[in-house]
Backbone as numpy.savetxt, mean C-alpha at the origin, in Angstrom:
# Nx Ny Nz CAx CAy CAz Cx Cy Cz
2.19 -17.97 -7.90 2.01 -17.78 -6.47 1.03 -16.61 -6.26
0.10 -16.82 -5.39 -0.87 -15.76 -5.07 -0.23 -14.71 -4.17
-0.73 -13.51 -4.26 -0.21 -12.40 -3.43 -0.31 -12.76 -1.96
-1.43 -13.31 -1.57 -1.64 -13.66 -0.16 -0.56 -14.62 0.34
-0.18 -15.58 -0.48 0.86 -16.54 -0.09 2.19 -15.86 0.19
2.47 -14.78 -0.50 3.74 -14.07 -0.31 3.81 -13.39 1.06
2.66 -13.12 1.65 2.64 -12.35 2.90 2.23 -13.18 4.12
1.75 -14.39 3.93 1.29 -15.21 5.06 2.36 -15.44 6.12
3.61 -15.49 5.71 4.68 -15.76 6.67 5.23 -14.49 7.32
4.77 -13.34 6.88 5.21 -12.08 7.48 4.71 -12.05 8.93
5.58 -11.74 9.88 5.20 -11.81 11.29 4.01 -10.94 11.70
3.80 -9.82 11.00 2.70 -8.93 11.37 1.43 -9.15 10.53
1.49 -10.03 9.56 0.32 -10.25 8.71 -0.86 -10.70 9.56
-2.04 -10.17 9.40 -2.60 -9.36 8.31 -2.54 -7.85 8.52
-1.59 -7.38 9.27 -1.35 -5.94 9.45 -2.55 -5.22 10.06
-3.20 -5.89 10.99 -4.42 -5.35 11.59 -4.17 -4.19 12.56
-2.92 -3.92 12.88 -2.61 -2.77 13.74 -1.95 -1.66 12.94
-2.29 -1.58 11.64 -1.73 -0.57 10.74 -1.90 0.85 11.29
-2.92 1.08 12.09 -3.25 2.42 12.58 -2.40 2.84 13.77
-1.64 1.89 14.36 -0.83 2.24 15.53 0.61 1.74 15.47
0.91 0.89 14.52 2.26 0.32 14.42 2.85 0.63 13.05
4.02 1.27 13.05 4.65 1.60 11.76 5.04 0.33 11.00
5.37 -0.76 11.70 5.68 -2.02 11.01 4.45 -2.58 10.31
3.30 -2.54 10.97 2.06 -3.01 10.36 1.68 -2.11 9.18
1.85 -0.81 9.36 1.52 0.13 8.30 2.40 -0.12 7.07
3.70 -0.28 7.27 4.60 -0.55 6.15 4.26 -1.88 5.47
3.91 -2.88 6.25 3.52 -4.17 5.68 2.26 -4.05 4.85
1.30 -3.27 5.33 0.06 -3.05 4.59 0.34 -2.31 3.28
1.25 -1.36 3.31 1.63 -0.65 2.09 2.20 -1.62 1.06
3.11 -2.47 1.51 3.73 -3.44 0.62 2.71 -4.42 0.06
1.80 -4.87 0.91 0.77 -5.81 0.48 -0.12 -5.20 -0.61
-0.62 -4.00 -0.36 -1.55 -3.41 -1.32 -0.86 -2.99 -2.61
0.41 -2.61 -2.56 1.14 -2.34 -3.80 1.31 -3.63 -4.59
1.55 -4.73 -3.92 1.68 -6.02 -4.61 0.35 -6.41 -5.25
-0.76 -6.15 -4.57 -2.08 -6.44 -5.13 -2.31 -5.60 -6.38
-2.02 -4.30 -6.31 -2.19 -3.44 -7.48 -1.34 -3.91 -8.65
-0.08 -4.19 -8.38 0.84 -4.60 -9.45 0.46 -5.93 -10.07
-0.27 -6.76 -9.34 -0.68 -8.06 -9.86 -1.91 -7.96 -10.77
-2.61 -6.85 -10.71 -3.80 -6.67 -11.55 -3.39 -6.57 -13.01
-4.08 -7.31 -13.86 -3.74 -7.35 -15.29 -3.75 -5.98 -15.95
-4.66 -5.12 -15.53 -4.80 -3.82 -16.19 -3.97 -2.71 -15.55
-3.26 -3.02 -14.48 -2.44 -2.00 -13.81 -1.08 -1.91 -14.49
-0.75 -0.72 -14.98 0.56 -0.48 -15.59 1.31 0.46 -14.65
2.32 -0.06 -14.00 3.05 0.66 -12.96 3.53 2.04 -13.42
4.00 2.13 -14.65 4.54 3.41 -15.13 3.46 4.46 -15.39
2.19 4.06 -15.40 1.09 5.01 -15.59 0.66 5.69 -14.30
1.26 5.29 -13.18 0.83 5.79 -11.87 2.03 6.29 -11.09
1.82 7.35 -10.36 2.88 7.93 -9.53 2.31 8.30 -8.17
3.15 8.31 -7.16 2.67 8.75 -5.84 2.14 10.18 -5.93
1.06 10.43 -5.21 0.49 11.78 -5.19 1.43 12.69 -4.42
1.73 13.85 -4.98 2.59 14.82 -4.31 1.78 15.55 -3.25
2.19 15.39 -2.02 1.52 16.05 -0.90 2.41 15.90 0.33
2.22 16.76 1.30 2.98 16.60 2.55 2.63 15.26 3.20
3.62 14.59 3.73 3.38 13.30 4.38 2.87 13.54 5.79
1.71 13.01 6.06 1.11 13.08 7.39 0.97 11.64 7.88
2.08 11.04 8.31 2.11 9.61 8.62 1.09 9.23 9.69
0.95 10.02 10.75 -0.01 9.70 11.80 -1.44 9.69 11.26
-1.77 10.69 10.45 -3.11 10.76 9.86 -3.33 9.62 8.86
-2.32 9.35 8.02 -2.44 8.26 7.05 -2.62 6.91 7.74
-1.87 6.70 8.81 -2.01 5.44 9.57 -3.41 5.34 10.15
-3.88 6.43 10.74 -5.20 6.43 11.37 -6.30 6.17 10.34
-6.17 6.79 9.17 -7.18 6.64 8.12 -7.01 5.35 7.31
-5.85 4.71 7.44 -5.59 3.51 6.65 -5.22 3.80 5.21
-4.72 5.00 4.96 -4.31 5.38 3.60 -2.91 4.82 3.35
-2.86 3.63 2.80 -1.58 2.97 2.58 -1.05 3.17 1.17
-1.93 3.53 0.24 -1.52 3.82 -1.14 -2.21 5.10 -1.57
-1.44 6.02 -2.12 -1.99 7.26 -2.63 -1.31 7.56 -3.95
-1.87 7.01 -5.03 -1.29 7.19 -6.35 -2.27 7.91 -7.25
-1.73 8.55 -8.27 -2.55 9.26 -9.23 -2.07 8.87 -10.63
-3.00 8.76 -11.55 -2.67 8.43 -12.93 -1.93 9.59 -13.56
-0.90 9.30 -14.35 -0.19 10.38 -15.03 -1.10 11.02 -16.08
-2.14 10.34 -16.50 -3.09 10.88 -17.47 -3.96 11.97 -16.84
-4.10 11.97 -15.52 -4.96 12.94 -14.82 -4.18 14.13 -14.28
-2.90 14.13 -14.43 -2.07 15.20 -13.87 -2.24 16.48 -14.61
């Protein structure tokens, strides 16, 4: 099953209001994490969320739905 097929039935898909709706923003986060995890070369355990203060309004405005850093770069 393609990643896109998993989200087509989501009521807010394609999450085009990610910048103003927390539901759209959360859906976009889930979508892009699924895309990353589906990549052959992506190893989930090699990546961790970046440690930083959460600025949800700014992240929504900027469209920053994933902020991960490689454990090799820490």
